[in-house]
N, CA, C and O atoms as a printed pandas DataFrame, in Angstrom:
     atom_number atom_name residue_name chain_id  residue_number  x_coord  y_coord  z_coord
0              1         N          ARG        A               1    1.549   43.640    3.322
1              2        CA          ARG        A               1    2.695   42.795    2.996
2              3         C          ARG        A               1    2.850   41.680    4.022
3              4         O          ARG        A               1    3.173   40.546    3.668
4              5         N          LYS        A               2    2.622   42.001    5.286
5              6        CA          LYS        A               2    2.743   40.993    6.323
6              7         C          LYS        A               2    1.605   39.961    6.211
7              8         O          LYS        A               2    1.803   38.781    6.503
8              9         N          ILE        A               3    0.410   40.416    5.786
9             10        CA          ILE        A               3   -0.726   39.501    5.621
10            11         C          ILE        A               3   -0.424   38.487    4.520
11            12         O          ILE        A               3   -0.755   37.309    4.658
12            13         N          LEU        A               4    0.195   38.925    3.441
13            14        CA          LEU        A               4    0.542   38.028    2.341
14            15         C          LEU        A               4    1.519   36.957    2.812
15            16         O          LEU        A               4    1.387   35.792    2.435
16            17         N          ALA        A               5    2.493   37.334    3.628
17            18        CA          ALA        A               5    3.461   36.370    4.146
18            19         C          ALA        A               5    2.751   35.312    4.998
19            20         O          ALA        A               5    3.102   34.134    4.936
20            21         N          ALA        A               6    1.762   35.720    5.789
21            22        CA          ALA        A               6    1.019   34.762    6.616
22            23         C          ALA        A               6    0.253   33.771    5.742
23            24         O          ALA        A               6    0.189   32.583    6.056
24            25         N          GLU        A               7   -0.319   34.254    4.659
25            26        CA          GLU        A               7   -1.052   33.348    3.762
26            27         C          GLU        A               7   -0.107   32.367    3.078
27            28         O          GLU        A               7   -0.449   31.201    2.881
28            29         N          VAL        A               8    1.070   32.838    2.723
29            30        CA          VAL        A               8    2.056   31.941    2.104
30            31         C          VAL        A               8    2.454   30.852    3.089
31            32         O          VAL        A               8    2.553   29.685    2.709
32            33         N          TRP        A               9    2.686   31.214    4.351
33            34        CA          TRP        A               9    3.041   30.218    5.360
34            35         C          TRP        A               9    1.901   29.225    5.576
35            36         O          TRP        A               9    2.143   28.029    5.735
36            37         N          GLN        A              10    0.661   29.712    5.583
37            38        CA          GLN        A              10   -0.471   28.799    5.738
38            39         C          GLN        A              10   -0.530   27.814    4.577
39            40         O          GLN        A              10   -0.746   26.619    4.781
40            41         N          PHE        A              11   -0.339   28.316    3.363
41            42        CA          PHE        A              11   -0.358   27.430    2.201
42            43         C          PHE        A              11    0.761   26.401    2.293
43            44         O          PHE        A              11    0.538   25.223    2.016
44            45         N          LEU        A              12    1.954   26.825    2.676
45            46        CA          LEU        A              12    3.073   25.894    2.799
46            47         C          LEU        A              12    2.811   24.842    3.871
47            48         O          LEU        A              12    3.170   23.677    3.700
48            49         N          MET        A              13    2.190   25.247    4.972
49            50        CA          MET        A              13    1.872   24.277    6.026
50            51         C          MET        A              13    0.850   23.252    5.541
51            52         O          MET        A              13    0.966   22.067    5.854
52            53         N          VAL        A              14   -0.143   23.697    4.784
53            54        CA          VAL        A              14   -1.132   22.768    4.237
54            55         C          VAL        A              14   -0.467   21.817    3.239
55            56         O          VAL        A              14   -0.738   20.616    3.246
56            57         N          ALA        A              15    0.403   22.356    2.383
57            58        CA          ALA        A              15    1.090   21.521    1.392
58            59         C          ALA        A              15    1.990   20.498    2.077
59            60         O          ALA        A              15    2.001   19.328    1.695
60            61         N          VAL        A              16    2.743   20.929    3.086
61            62        CA          VAL        A              16    3.617   19.998    3.818
62            63         C          VAL        A              16    2.769   18.950    4.544
63            64         O          VAL        A              16    3.143   17.778    4.583
64            65         N          GLY        A              17    1.644   19.350    5.114
65            66        CA          GLY        A              17    0.759   18.394    5.771
66            67         C          GLY        A              17    0.213   17.364    4.793
67            68         O          GLY        A              17    0.143   16.177    5.112
68            69         N          PHE        A              18   -0.175   17.813    3.602
69            70        CA          PHE        A              18   -0.689   16.891    2.593
70            71         C          PHE        A              18    0.373   15.869    2.210
71            72         O          PHE        A              18    0.108   14.667    2.163
72            73         N          PHE        A              19    1.584   16.365    1.934
73            74        CA          PHE        A              19    2.648   15.434    1.541
74            75         C          PHE        A              19    3.064   14.544    2.705
75            76         O          PHE        A              19    3.458   13.397    2.494
76            77         N          GLY        A              20    2.982   15.052    3.921
77            78        CA          GLY        A              20    3.277   14.217    5.080
78            79         C          GLY        A              20    2.287   13.069    5.212
79            80         O          GLY        A              20    2.680   11.930    5.463
80            81         N          VAL        A              21    1.008   13.366    5.043
81            82        CA          VAL        A              21   -0.014   12.317    5.106
82            83         C          VAL        A              21    0.160   11.339    3.946
83            84         O          VAL        A              21   -0.008   10.133    4.125
84            85         N          ALA        A              22    0.496   11.848    2.758
85            86        CA          ALA        A              22    0.703   10.969    1.604
86            87         C          ALA        A              22    1.886   10.030    1.843
87            88         O          ALA        A              22    1.798    8.844    1.525
88            89         N          LEU        A              23    2.974   10.531    2.389
89            90        CA          LEU        A              23    4.133    9.676    2.682
90            91         C          LEU        A              23    3.802    8.660    3.765
91            92         O          LEU        A              23    4.215    7.504    3.676
92            93         N          LEU        A              24    3.062    9.078    4.784
93            94        CA          LEU        A              24    2.658    8.159    5.837
94            95         C          LEU        A              24    1.811    7.029    5.254
95            96         O          LEU        A              24    2.034    5.861    5.573
96            97         N          TRP        A              25    0.846    7.365    4.408
97            98        CA          TRP        A              25    0.021    6.348    3.756
98            99         C          TRP        A              25    0.872    5.428    2.897
99           100         O          TRP        A              25    0.667    4.214    2.885
100          101         N          LEU        A              26    1.831    6.009    2.176
101          102        CA          LEU        A              26    2.701    5.216    1.300
102          103         C          LEU        A              26    3.458    4.165    2.095
103          104         O          LEU        A              26    3.492    2.998    1.707
104          105         N          PHE        A              27    4.062    4.567    3.199
105          106        CA          PHE        A              27    4.912    3.647    3.957
106          107         C          PHE        A              27    4.138    2.746    4.903
107          108         O          PHE        A              27    4.623    1.668    5.248
108          109         N          VAL        A              28    2.953    3.150    5.332
109          110        CA          VAL        A              28    2.202    2.348    6.303
110          111         C          VAL        A              28    1.180    1.432    5.623
111          112         O          VAL        A              28    0.932    0.325    6.101
112          113         N          VAL        A              29    0.583    1.885    4.507
113          114        CA          VAL        A              29   -0.497    1.117    3.886
114          115         C          VAL        A              29   -0.054    0.508    2.557
115          116         O          VAL        A              29   -0.151   -0.705    2.375
116          117         N          TYR        A              30    0.426    1.326    1.636
117          118        CA          TYR        A              30    0.631    0.888    0.254
118          119         C          TYR        A              30    1.798   -0.093    0.107
119          120         O          TYR        A              30    1.622   -1.194   -0.414
120          121         N          LEU        A              31    2.977    0.303    0.562
121          122        CA          LEU        A              31    4.146   -0.556    0.368
122          123         C          LEU        A              31    4.049   -1.885    1.113
123          124         O          LEU        A              31    4.388   -2.916    0.532
124          125         N          PRO        A              32    3.600   -1.913    2.376
125          126        CA          PRO        A              32    3.430   -3.225    3.016
126          127         C          PRO        A              32    2.407   -4.108    2.298
127          128         O          PRO        A              32    2.577   -5.326    2.241
128          129         N          GLY        A              33    1.352   -3.509    1.752
129          130        CA          GLY        A              33    0.362   -4.293    1.006
130          131         C          GLY        A              33    0.955   -4.887   -0.256
131          132         O          GLY        A              33    0.678   -6.040   -0.587
132          133         N          ARG        A              34    1.770   -4.113   -0.969
133          134        CA          ARG        A              34    2.424   -4.627   -2.178
134          135         C          ARG        A              34    3.397   -5.750   -1.821
135          136         O          ARG        A              34    3.486   -6.748   -2.537
136          137         N          THR        A              35    4.126   -5.587   -0.713
137          138        CA          THR        A              35    5.061   -6.621   -0.279
138          139         C          THR        A              35    4.306   -7.898    0.050
139          140         O          THR        A              35    4.751   -8.992   -0.299
140          141         N          MET        A              36    3.166   -7.768    0.720
141          142        CA          MET        A              36    2.370   -8.937    1.073
142          143         C          MET        A              36    1.845   -9.628   -0.173
143          144         O          MET        A              36    1.836  -10.858   -0.228
144          145         N          GLU        A              37    1.405   -8.871   -1.179
145          146        CA          GLU        A              37    0.927   -9.475   -2.422
146          147         C          GLU        A              37    2.035  -10.266   -3.096
147          148         O          GLU        A              37    1.808  -11.388   -3.549
148          149         N          ARG        A              38    3.248   -9.687   -3.168
149          150        CA          ARG        A              38    4.367  -10.394   -3.804
150          151         C          ARG        A              38    4.717  -11.648   -3.029
151          152         O          ARG        A              38    5.020  -12.681   -3.627
152          153         N          TRP        A              39    4.679  -11.575   -1.690
153          154        CA          TRP        A              39    5.009  -12.724   -0.866
154          155         C          TRP        A              39    3.971  -13.836   -1.073
155          156         O          TRP        A              39    4.330  -15.009   -1.170
156          157         N          GLU        A              40    2.684  -13.464   -1.141
157          158        CA          GLU        A              40    1.648  -14.471   -1.338
158          159         C          GLU        A              40    1.728  -15.098   -2.719
159          160         O          GLU        A              40    1.428  -16.282   -2.870
160          161         N          ASP        A              41    2.128  -14.332   -3.735
161          162        CA          ASP        A              41    2.234  -14.882   -5.085
162          163         C          ASP        A              41    3.359  -15.898   -5.202
163          164         O          ASP        A              41    3.345  -16.719   -6.119
164          165         N          GLN        A              42    4.330  -15.868   -4.300
165          166        CA          GLN        A              42    5.454  -16.811   -4.359
166          167         C          GLN        A              42    5.147  -18.102   -3.621
167          168         O          GLN        A              42    5.908  -19.063   -3.726
168          169         N          ARG        A              43    4.047  -18.145   -2.876
169          170        CA          ARG        A              43    3.699  -19.353   -2.134
170          171         C          ARG        A              43    3.308  -20.463   -3.092
171          172         O          ARG        A              43    2.756  -20.196   -4.159
172          173         N          PRO        A              44    3.593  -21.717   -2.719
173          174        CA          PRO        A              44    3.164  -22.840   -3.569
174          175         C          PRO        A              44    1.642  -22.892   -3.671
175          176         O          PRO        A              44    0.932  -22.541   -2.729
176          177         N          GLY        A              45    1.161  -23.330   -4.812
177          178        CA          GLY        A              45   -0.280  -23.423   -5.017
178          179         C          GLY        A              45   -0.876  -22.163   -5.584
179          180         O          GLY        A              45   -2.096  -22.068   -5.710
180          181         N          ARG        A              46   -0.056  -21.190   -5.932
181          182        CA          ARG        A              46   -0.548  -19.944   -6.521
182          183         C          ARG        A              46   -0.084  -19.878   -7.966
183          184         O          ARG        A              46    0.883  -20.537   -8.346
184          185         N          GLY        A              47   -0.762  -19.095   -8.752
185          186        CA          GLY        A              47   -0.287  -18.871  -10.112
186          187         C          GLY        A              47   -1.193  -19.495  -11.145
187          188         O          GLY        A              47   -2.413  -19.342  -11.091
188          189         N          ASP        A              48   -0.584  -20.210  -12.101
189          190        CA          ASP        A              48   -1.318  -20.726  -13.253
190          191         C          ASP        A              48   -2.130  -21.977  -12.946
191          192         O          ASP        A              48   -3.047  -22.314  -13.695
192          193         N          ARG        A              49   -1.812  -22.662  -11.865
193          194        CA          ARG        A              49   -2.519  -23.911  -11.598
194          195         C          ARG        A              49   -3.951  -23.659  -11.171
195          196         O          ARG        A              49   -4.322  -22.556  -10.767
196          197         N          GLU        A              50   -4.750  -24.721  -11.272
197          198        CA          GLU        A              50   -6.167  -24.614  -10.940
198          199         C          GLU        A              50   -6.345  -24.417   -9.440
199          200         O          GLU        A              50   -5.602  -24.995   -8.648
200          201         N          ILE        A              51   -7.305  -23.622   -9.051
201          202        CA          ILE        A              51   -7.569  -23.361   -7.639
202          203         C          ILE        A              51   -8.310  -24.563   -7.061
203          204         O          ILE        A              51   -9.322  -24.985   -7.620
204          205         N          PRO        A              52   -7.821  -25.126   -5.943
205          206        CA          PRO        A              52   -8.505  -26.291   -5.366
206          207         C          PRO        A              52   -9.863  -25.910   -4.806
207          208         O          PRO        A              52  -10.071  -24.760   -4.418
208          209         N          PRO        A              53  -10.797  -26.863   -4.758
209          210        CA          PRO        A              53  -12.128  -26.554   -4.203
210          211         C          PRO        A              53  -12.014  -26.251   -2.713
211          212         O          PRO        A              53  -11.036  -26.644   -2.078
212          213         N          PRO        A              54  -12.994  -25.561   -2.150
213          214        CA          PRO        A              54  -12.960  -25.252   -0.720
214          215         C          PRO        A              54  -12.984  -26.517    0.126
215          216         O          PRO        A              54  -13.464  -27.555   -0.331
216          217         N          ALA        A              55  -12.474  -26.447    1.348
217          218        CA          ALA        A              55  -12.440  -27.598    2.248
218          219         C          ALA        A              55  -13.850  -28.116    2.496
219          220         O          ALA        A              55  -14.787  -27.335    2.665
220          221         N          GLY        A              56  -13.993  -29.424    2.516
221          222        CA          GLY        A              56  -15.284  -30.031    2.768
222          223         C          GLY        A              56  -16.135  -30.173    1.537
223          224         O          GLY        A              56  -17.267  -30.650    1.621
224          225         N          SER        A              57  -15.623  -29.775    0.399
225          226        CA          SER        A              57  -16.379  -29.871   -0.844
226          227         C          SER        A              57  -15.856  -31.049   -1.653
227          228         O          SER        A              57  -14.644  -31.241   -1.756
228          229         N          ASP        A              58  -16.751  -31.831   -2.222
229          230        CA          ASP        A              58  -16.361  -32.965   -3.054
230          231         C          ASP        A              58  -16.445  -32.606   -4.526
231          232         O          ASP        A              58  -16.622  -33.483   -5.371
232          233         N          GLY        A              59  -16.325  -31.380   -4.826
233          234        CA          GLY        A              59  -16.404  -30.953   -6.226
234          235         C          GLY        A              59  -17.759  -30.360   -6.526
235          236         O          GLY        A              59  -18.487  -29.969   -5.613
236          237         N          PRO        A              60  -18.106  -30.289   -7.810
237          238        CA          PRO        A              60  -19.409  -29.684   -8.176
238          239         C          PRO        A              60  -20.560  -30.540   -7.683
239          240         O          PRO        A              60  -20.486  -31.769   -7.698
240          241         N          SER        A              61  -21.622  -29.884   -7.245
241          242        CA          SER        A              61  -22.774  -30.635   -6.754
242          243         C          SER        A              61  -23.524  -31.262   -7.912
243          244         O          SER        A              61  -23.580  -30.709   -9.011
244          245         N          LYS        A              62  -24.099  -32.422   -7.649
245          246        CA          LYS        A              62  -24.844  -33.137   -8.687
246          247         C          LYS        A              62  -26.334  -32.849   -8.495
247          248         O          LYS        A              62  -26.831  -32.869   -7.370
248          249         N          PRO        A              63  -27.029  -32.587   -9.570
249          250        CA          PRO        A              63  -28.469  -32.334   -9.418
250          251         C          PRO        A              63  -29.192  -33.579   -8.931
251          252         O          PRO        A              63  -28.883  -34.697   -9.345
252          253         N          GLY        A              64  -30.151  -33.372   -8.053
253          254        CA          GLY        A              64  -30.978  -34.467   -7.568
254          255         C          GLY        A              64  -30.394  -35.179   -6.369
255          256         O          GLY        A              64  -30.929  -36.210   -5.962
256          257         N          THR        A              65  -29.327  -34.680   -5.788
257          258        CA          THR        A              65  -28.780  -35.363   -4.598
258          259         C          THR        A              65  -29.012  -34.544   -3.375
259          260         O          THR        A              65  -28.625  -34.948   -2.279
């Protein structure tokens, strides 16, 4: 009977550890990343408009030049 209680406590500790790591990941990695995505989507130049060419580029290259 005492051995069964020890196994139950071990299982509960593993379960609490799993949920602790999941909550830590949620608050440290996932939610800040989602906030950053929303913040970047609100910046000017984002959304439906055409993406500007990279710096130093004059548009599509012409063959033979």
